[in-house]
C-alpha positions in Angstrom: 0.0 0.0 0.0 1.6 3.2 -1.1 2.0 6.1 1.4 1.2 9.6 0.2 2.6 12.7 2.1 0.4 15.7 1.5 2.1 18.1 3.8 5.6 18.3 5.2 6.5 20.5 8.1 10.1 21.5 8.5 11.5 23.3 11.6 15.0 24.6 11.7 17.0 26.6 14.3 19.4 29.3 13.0 22.2 30.5 15.1 24.2 33.6 14.5 27.9 32.8 14.6 30.1 35.9 15.1 33.4 36.0 13.4 32.6 34.2 10.1 34.1 35.9 7.2 32.3 34.1 4.4 28.7 32.8 4.4 28.4 29.1 3.7 26.6 28.4 0.4 26.4 24.6 0.7 28.9 24.0 -2.1 31.1 25.4 -4.7 28.4 27.0 -6.8 28.8 30.2 -8.7 26.4 33.1 -8.0 24.6 32.4 -11.3 24.0 28.7 -10.3 22.6 29.8 -7.0 20.3 32.3 -8.7 19.0 29.6 -11.0 18.4 27.2 -8.1 16.5 29.9 -6.2 14.4 30.7 -9.3 13.5 27.0 -9.8 12.5 26.7 -6.1 10.3 29.8 -6.4 8.6 28.5 -9.4 7.8 25.1 -7.7 6.5 26.8 -4.6 4.2 29.1 -6.7 3.0 26.1 -8.6 2.1 24.2 -5.4 0.3 27.3 -4.0 -1.6 27.7 -7.3 -2.6 24.0 -7.2 -3.8 24.3 -3.6 -6.1 27.3 -4.5 -7.7 25.7 -7.5 -10.8 23.5 -6.9 
C-alpha cells in the first residue's frame, strides 16, 4: 500500500555565529547557479500554491 505525504512541516534553528568571514553556500556553486536554483524553487512553490487554491 503506497503512502502519500500531502504536507511536510520542517522546523529549523538558525544560530548567529560571530566571526565568520564568508557565508556558507552549501557547495562550490557560482552566483549564477545559486540564482538559477532559487528561481526554480520559487517556481515550484508558486505552482504548489496555485494548485492548492484551484478547486
